[in-house]
C-alpha positions in Angstrom: -0.1 -0.2 0.1 1.1 3.6 -0.7 0.5 4.9 2.8 2.4 2.6 4.4 5.8 4.8 4.0 6.5 8.3 4.0 7.4 8.3 0.6 4.0 7.0 -0.4 2.4 9.4 2.0 4.4 12.1 0.4 3.2 11.3 -3.2 -0.6 11.4 -1.8 0.1 14.8 -0.5 1.8 15.7 -3.7 -0.7 14.3 -6.0 -3.4 16.2 -4.1 -1.9 19.7 -4.0 -1.2 19.2 -7.8 -4.9 18.8 -8.6 -5.9 21.3 -6.6 -3.3 23.4 -8.2 -4.5 22.6 -11.6 -8.1 23.0 -10.9 -7.4 26.4 -9.7 -5.6 27.1 -12.7 -8.2 25.7 -14.9 -10.7 27.8 -13.4 -8.5 31.4 -13.6 -8.1 30.8 -16.9 -11.9 29.6 -17.7 -12.9 33.3 -15.7 -10.2 35.1 -17.4 -11.0 34.0 -21.0 -14.8 34.2 -20.2 -15.7 36.8 -17.6 -17.9 33.9 -15.9 -17.2 33.0 -12.4 -19.4 30.7 -10.0 -22.1 32.2 -8.2 -22.2 32.1 -4.5 -25.4 30.1 -4.2 -26.3 31.2 -0.7 -26.4 34.8 -1.7 -28.5 34.1 -4.9 -31.0 32.3 -2.7 -31.0 34.3 0.6 -29.5 37.3 -0.7 -26.9 37.7 2.0 -22.9 37.4 1.8 -21.9 33.9 3.4 -18.2 34.1 5.0 -17.1 33.0 1.5 -18.5 35.2 -0.7 -15.5 37.2 -2.6 -12.7 34.6 -2.3 -12.6 34.3 -6.1 -12.2 38.2 -6.2 -9.4 38.1 -3.0 -7.1 35.2 -5.2 -7.4 36.9 -8.0 -6.3 40.4 -6.5 -3.8 38.4 -4.9 -2.2 37.2 -7.9 -2.2 40.7 -9.0 -0.5 42.3 -5.8 -3.6 44.2 -5.1 -3.8 43.7 -1.7 -6.3 46.6 -0.7 -8.6 44.7 -3.3 -7.9 41.6 -1.7 -9.1 43.0 1.7 -12.3 44.2 0.2 -13.2 41.4 -1.3 -12.7 38.9 1.8 -11.1 40.1 4.8 -11.4 37.3 6.9 -9.9 34.7 4.4 -7.3 36.7 3.8 -6.1 37.4 7.2 -6.3 33.6 7.7 -4.6 32.5 4.5 -1.3 32.7 5.8 -2.0 30.9 9.5 -4.2 28.1 7.4 -1.6 27.4 4.8 1.0 27.1 7.8 -1.2 24.8 9.6 -1.8 22.8 6.3 1.9 22.3 6.2 2.4 21.2 9.7 -0.8 18.7 9.2 0.8 17.3 6.0 4.3 17.0 7.4 2.7 14.7 10.5 0.7 12.7 7.8 3.7 12.3 5.9 6.0 11.5 8.7 3.8 9.2 10.9 0.7 8.7 8.7 -1.3 10.3 11.5 -4.3 11.9 10.2 -5.8 12.4 13.5 -6.3 16.4 15.5 -4.6 16.9 18.7 -6.9 18.5 21.1 -5.3 21.9 20.3 -5.8 21.6 16.6 -9.6 20.7 17.1 -10.2 23.9 19.2 -8.2 26.0 16.3 -10.8 24.5 14.0 -13.9 25.1 16.1 -12.6 28.7 16.9 -12.1 29.3 13.3 -15.4 28.1 12.5 -17.3 30.2 14.8 -15.1 33.2 13.9 -16.2 32.4 9.9 -19.9 32.5 11.5 -19.6 35.6 13.1 -17.8 37.2 10.0 -20.7 35.9 7.7 -23.3 37.5 10.1 -21.5 40.9 10.5 -20.7 41.3 6.8 -24.6 41.5 6.4 -25.2 44.3 9.3 -25.4 47.4 7.4 -23.1 49.1 10.3 -20.3 46.3 9.2 -21.2 47.1 5.4 -17.2 47.7 5.0 -16.9 43.7 5.6 -19.0 43.2 2.8 -17.3 42.1 -0.8 -16.9 45.0 -3.1 
């Protein structure tokens, strides 16, 4: 089995990262060529912004090094992007070296706190006083 060795687990991580990058690149090219992007179904149904609204614009702004537009598109994801990337790298290392996929108590608490903050961000960005959090 490929998951029995660190080399096999590294290949699994690498394959998944390459899939995500390929899909992201294909989506980027598609949106740039057509001007079409996936709509937020939560926004279309409820006419409210979800915590993820503006993520596509945020990433495109980051690729153009337009940090102001990135922050205006989705401040929550922008602020959490680097810590989340570091968290995923530590989790990947843990999986590759030890084959362990379980969360520690601290990791579980961090995930729960992040989920609660995402819900709060989603609520706040729909309140008129906090309209600066709505995607632009």
